C-alpha positions as CSV (number, residue, x, y, z in Angstrom):
1,X,0.0,0.3,0.4
2,X,2.9,2.3,1.3
3,X,4.5,1.9,-2.2
4,X,2.1,2.4,-4.4
5,X,0.9,5.5,-2.4
6,X,4.5,6.6,-4.1
7,X,4.1,6.0,-6.6
8,X,1.2,7.6,-7.0
9,X,2.5,10.5,-6.1
10,X,5.9,10.7,-9.0
11,X,3.3,10.0,-11.2
12,X,1.3,12.5,-10.4
13,X,4.4,14.8,-9.3
14,X,5.6,14.0,-12.9
15,X,2.0,14.9,-14.0
16,X,2.2,18.4,-12.6
17,X,6.3,19.1,-13.7
18,X,4.3,18.6,-17.2
19,X,0.5,20.7,-17.3
20,X,2.3,23.2,-15.3
21,X,5.7,24.0,-18.2
22,X,2.4,24.1,-20.9
23,X,0.2,26.4,-18.4
24,X,2.9,28.8,-18.7
25,X,3.5,28.6,-22.6
26,X,0.2,28.7,-22.9
27,X,0.0,31.7,-21.1
28,X,3.0,33.7,-22.8
29,X,1.0,33.3,-25.1
30,X,-2.3,35.9,-24.6
31,X,-2.1,38.9,-26.5
32,X,-3.1,42.0,-23.8
33,X,-3.5,45.5,-24.8
34,X,-0.8,46.6,-22.8
35,X,2.2,45.4,-24.0
36,X,3.7,43.0,-21.5
37,X,4.8,39.9,-21.6
38,X,5.7,36.6,-19.1
39,X,9.0,35.6,-19.0
40,X,9.6,32.8,-17.7
41,X,10.1,32.1,-14.1
42,X,11.4,29.2,-11.6
43,X,8.3,30.8,-9.4
44,X,5.8,30.8,-11.3
45,X,6.5,27.1,-12.2
46,X,7.1,26.4,-9.3
47,X,4.1,28.1,-7.9
48,X,2.3,26.7,-10.7
49,X,3.4,22.6,-10.4
50,X,1.9,23.0,-6.6
51,X,-1.5,23.9,-7.9
52,X,-0.8,21.1,-10.2
53,X,-0.2,18.8,-7.1
54,X,-3.2,20.2,-5.4
55,X,-5.6,20.1,-8.9
56,X,-5.1,15.5,-8.7
57,X,-5.0,14.8,-5.9
58,X,-8.6,16.7,-4.9
59,X,-10.3,15.0,-8.0
60,X,-8.3,11.8,-6.7
61,X,-10.0,12.4,-3.1
62,X,-13.5,13.6,-4.7
63,X,-13.3,10.9,-7.3
64,X,-12.4,8.0,-4.5
65,X,-14.7,9.7,-1.9
66,X,-17.7,9.1,-5.0
67,X,-16.7,5.9,-5.6
68,X,-16.6,4.9,-2.5
69,X,-20.5,6.5,-2.1
70,X,-22.1,4.7,-5.1
71,X,-19.9,1.8,-4.8
């Protein structure tokens, strides 16, 4: 059980890294009236990484609770 959770965590971390990078790339594509370009920074990337990881875990626990409730 413990190793399954550790493996799931690292899988979610990998997916979060990819989603955070895609988020920053898409954020740079937004055209605004003001000519400000959003630059890549580690602080923005880590913030996106944490948000994506929390969203993945929240979705996992919500789905598990729905499955437990219905089944």
